[in-house]
C-alpha positions as CSV (number, residue, x, y, z in Angstrom):
1,M,25.5,-14.2,-74.3
2,R,26.6,-17.8,-74.3
3,L,30.3,-18.7,-74.2
4,E,31.2,-22.3,-75.1
5,S,34.5,-23.7,-74.1
6,S,36.9,-25.2,-76.6
7,G,38.5,-27.5,-74.0
8,V,37.1,-30.7,-72.6
9,G,35.7,-30.2,-69.1
10,S,36.0,-26.4,-69.3
11,P,33.2,-24.1,-68.4
12,M,30.2,-23.0,-70.3
13,I,29.3,-19.4,-69.3
14,E,26.0,-17.7,-70.2
15,T,25.5,-14.1,-69.4
16,S,23.2,-11.3,-70.6
17,S,25.4,-8.6,-69.2
18,P,26.9,-6.0,-71.5
19,E,30.4,-6.2,-73.0
20,G,33.1,-5.0,-70.6
21,L,36.3,-6.1,-68.8
22,A,34.6,-8.8,-66.9
23,T,32.8,-10.2,-70.0
24,L,36.1,-10.3,-71.9
25,W,37.7,-12.2,-69.0
26,L,34.8,-14.6,-69.0
27,R,35.6,-15.4,-72.7
28,V,39.3,-16.0,-71.7
29,V,38.3,-18.3,-68.9
30,A,36.1,-20.3,-71.3
31,D,39.1,-21.2,-73.5
32,P,42.1,-22.9,-72.0
33,R,44.2,-21.8,-75.0
34,E,43.4,-18.1,-74.2
35,L,44.4,-18.6,-70.6
36,T,47.8,-19.8,-71.7
37,T,48.2,-16.9,-74.0
38,F,47.3,-14.4,-71.3
39,H,49.5,-16.1,-68.8
40,D,52.5,-15.7,-71.1
41,M,51.6,-12.1,-71.9
42,L,50.6,-10.8,-68.5
43,G,52.9,-12.7,-66.3
44,P,56.0,-10.5,-66.6
45,F,53.8,-7.3,-66.5
46,C,52.0,-8.3,-63.3
47,H,55.3,-9.3,-61.7
48,E,56.8,-5.9,-62.4
49,C,53.6,-4.2,-61.2
50,R,53.7,-6.2,-57.9
51,N,57.3,-5.1,-57.3
52,H,56.3,-1.5,-57.8
53,L,53.3,-2.0,-55.4
54,N,55.6,-3.5,-52.8
55,S,58.0,-0.5,-53.0
56,M,55.0,1.9,-52.9
57,K,53.6,0.1,-49.8
58,L,56.9,0.6,-48.0
59,S,57.0,4.3,-49.0
60,L,53.5,4.9,-47.7
61,F,54.4,3.2,-44.4
62,L,57.4,5.4,-44.0
63,A,55.5,8.5,-45.0
64,Q,52.7,7.8,-42.5
65,R,55.2,7.3,-39.7
66,S,56.9,10.6,-40.5
67,N,53.7,12.6,-40.9
68,G,51.6,11.2,-38.1
69,A,49.9,14.5,-37.5
70,L,48.1,14.4,-40.8
71,D,44.4,13.6,-40.9
72,R,43.8,9.9,-40.2
73,V,41.0,9.9,-42.7
74,F,43.5,10.8,-45.4
75,W,45.7,7.8,-44.6
76,R,42.6,5.5,-44.3
77,D,41.5,6.6,-47.8
78,I,45.0,6.0,-49.2
79,E,45.3,2.6,-47.6
80,S,41.8,1.6,-48.8
81,G,42.6,2.6,-52.4
82,F,46.0,0.8,-52.3
83,A,44.3,-2.4,-50.9
84,S,41.8,-2.3,-53.8
85,V,44.7,-2.2,-56.3
86,E,46.5,-5.1,-54.6
87,Q,43.2,-7.1,-54.5
88,F,42.8,-6.5,-58.3
89,F,46.2,-7.9,-59.1
90,D,45.5,-10.9,-56.7
91,Q,42.3,-11.7,-58.5
92,L,43.8,-11.1,-62.0
93,Q,46.7,-13.5,-61.3
94,T,44.4,-16.1,-59.8
95,I,42.4,-16.0,-63.1
96,Y,45.2,-16.4,-65.6
97,R,47.7,-18.5,-63.7
98,P,47.5,-22.3,-63.6
99,L,45.2,-23.1,-60.6
100,T,46.1,-26.0,-58.5
101,L,43.3,-27.2,-56.2
102,S,43.7,-28.7,-52.7
103,P,40.3,-30.5,-52.6
104,V,38.7,-32.0,-49.5
105,R,35.8,-34.4,-49.3
106,L,33.2,-32.8,-47.0
107,P,29.5,-31.6,-47.0
108,L,29.4,-28.4,-49.0
109,S,27.2,-27.1,-46.2
110,Y,30.3,-26.7,-44.0
111,L,31.7,-24.0,-46.3
112,F,28.5,-22.0,-46.5
113,E,27.6,-22.3,-42.9
114,E,31.1,-21.1,-41.9
115,A,30.7,-18.1,-44.2
116,R,27.1,-17.3,-43.3
117,D,27.6,-14.6,-40.6
118,F,30.2,-12.7,-42.6
119,W,28.1,-12.7,-45.8
120,E,24.9,-11.8,-44.0
121,Q,26.6,-8.8,-42.4
122,Q,28.0,-7.7,-45.8
123,V,24.6,-7.9,-47.5
124,A,22.9,-6.3,-44.5
125,R,25.1,-3.2,-44.9
126,S,23.5,-2.7,-48.4
127,G,20.0,-2.8,-46.8
128,R,19.2,-6.3,-48.0
129,R,18.8,-9.7,-46.5
130,L,20.7,-12.9,-47.4
131,V,18.8,-16.2,-47.0
132,L,20.7,-19.4,-47.0
133,E,18.8,-22.5,-48.1
134,P,20.7,-25.7,-47.2
135,P,19.8,-29.0,-48.8
136,V,17.6,-31.6,-47.2
137,E,19.6,-34.5,-48.6
138,P,23.3,-35.2,-47.9
139,D,25.7,-32.9,-49.8
140,E,29.1,-34.5,-49.4
141,G,31.6,-34.2,-52.2
142,E,35.0,-32.8,-53.3
143,F,35.8,-29.1,-53.4
144,D,38.7,-26.7,-52.6
145,P,37.5,-24.7,-49.6
146,W,40.1,-22.0,-49.8
147,H,39.7,-21.1,-53.5
148,L,35.9,-21.5,-53.4
149,R,35.6,-19.3,-50.3
150,Q,37.9,-16.6,-51.8
151,A,35.8,-16.5,-55.0
152,F,32.5,-16.3,-53.2
153,D,33.8,-13.6,-50.8
154,T,34.7,-11.5,-53.9
155,F,31.3,-12.2,-55.5
156,V,29.3,-11.3,-52.3
157,E,31.3,-8.1,-51.9
158,W,30.5,-7.2,-55.5
159,R,26.8,-7.8,-55.1
160,T,26.8,-5.5,-52.0
161,R,27.4,-2.5,-54.3
162,D,23.8,-2.8,-55.6
163,E,22.6,-0.7,-52.6
164,V,18.8,-0.9,-53.1
165,P,17.2,-1.8,-49.7
166,G,14.5,-4.3,-49.2
167,R,15.6,-6.9,-51.7
168,E,16.1,-10.5,-50.6
169,I,18.9,-12.6,-51.9
170,R,18.7,-16.4,-51.7
171,L,21.7,-18.8,-51.8
172,S,20.9,-22.5,-52.2
173,W,23.0,-25.6,-52.8
174,R,22.6,-29.3,-53.2
175,A,24.1,-32.5,-54.5
176,E,22.2,-34.0,-57.4
177,G,23.0,-36.4,-60.2
178,G,26.6,-36.7,-59.2
179,R,27.2,-32.9,-59.1
180,F,27.1,-30.0,-56.8
181,I,24.7,-27.3,-57.8
182,V,24.9,-23.8,-56.2
183,A,22.4,-21.0,-57.0
184,W,22.5,-17.3,-56.1
185,T,19.2,-15.7,-56.9
186,E,18.1,-12.0,-56.7
187,P,14.6,-11.9,-58.3
188,R,14.2,-8.2,-58.0
189,A,17.7,-7.1,-59.1
190,H,17.7,-4.4,-61.8
191,A,19.8,-5.1,-64.9
192,S,21.0,-1.5,-64.9
193,G,22.5,-1.8,-61.5
194,V,24.1,-5.1,-62.2
195,G,25.5,-3.7,-65.5
196,A,27.0,-0.7,-63.7
197,A,28.7,-3.0,-61.2
198,H,29.7,-5.4,-63.9
199,E,31.6,-2.6,-65.7
200,D,33.5,-1.6,-62.6
201,L,37.2,-1.7,-63.6
202,F,38.2,-3.3,-60.3
203,S,35.5,-6.0,-60.3
204,L,36.7,-9.4,-61.5
205,A,34.1,-11.3,-59.3
206,L,32.5,-13.2,-62.2
207,P,35.6,-14.4,-64.1
208,L,37.2,-15.3,-60.8
209,L,34.2,-17.5,-59.8
210,A,34.1,-19.0,-63.3
211,R,37.8,-19.8,-63.1
212,V,37.4,-21.6,-59.8
213,A,34.4,-23.5,-61.2
214,S,36.5,-24.5,-64.3
215,A,39.3,-25.7,-62.1
216,H,36.8,-28.0,-60.3
217,G,35.8,-29.4,-63.7
218,G,32.5,-27.5,-63.7
219,N,30.7,-24.6,-65.2
220,M,29.0,-21.3,-64.4
221,T,25.9,-19.6,-65.8
222,F,25.0,-16.0,-65.1
223,S,21.9,-14.1,-66.3
224,T,20.2,-10.8,-65.6
225,R,17.2,-11.4,-67.9
226,R,14.8,-11.8,-64.9
227,G,16.5,-10.4,-61.9
228,L,19.9,-12.0,-61.3
229,L,20.6,-15.7,-61.4
230,L,24.1,-17.2,-61.0
231,T,24.6,-21.0,-60.9
232,L,27.7,-23.0,-60.3
233,S,27.9,-26.8,-61.0
234,W,30.8,-29.2,-60.7
235,P,31.2,-33.0,-60.2
236,L,31.2,-34.5,-56.7
237,K,34.4,-36.2,-57.7
238,I,36.8,-33.6,-59.1
239,P,38.5,-35.0,-62.3
240,P,42.3,-35.1,-62.4
241,A,44.0,-31.9,-63.5
């Protein structure tokens, strides 16, 4: 599937994944007019949901304090499920709301090297190995470290759900032709496993990453035709919003 943007400087997204929630959101991200429509439509709904979640969080806290003798595993499961719902709304709102970047000018290597240990540990828990391939040439340019790190953290967590041991994942990046190019490659990933994770209701990893790429004036491609390949690209000098 190839999604062309109708807006200047917006992303082109290519994916061979099946139709599902994430694919539909990728279509929205590719069209700035759709983002505006969904912002107007979902804004009040999500605001009300967040208010309910805040009330529920307080109720769970009080219930846990008054029933401390209950199994700790029970409360841990409740808290984990609640955190997943909160994370879903955080990601959803990041996708459809106007996204204001706070870019810095640094080597992109700083971001990936800082995240290396955390991502390697996450991937290792699924029985695989993450290999980072830094560039040989200088890789300085503009990017928003907070939004980019948040989007990649979500993507890495999503990919750890494909729990097939022994597979190697490679993450490379470079500055070339006035652009950053980041590639995540899983040569031995099975399309069926990727599709199952792709259809996960609470996984918005792909549209979140595409949204951040779009805000940087770049694009994202994603394919499972031969393993799994995700590529992000954006200009070293981020265009004005």
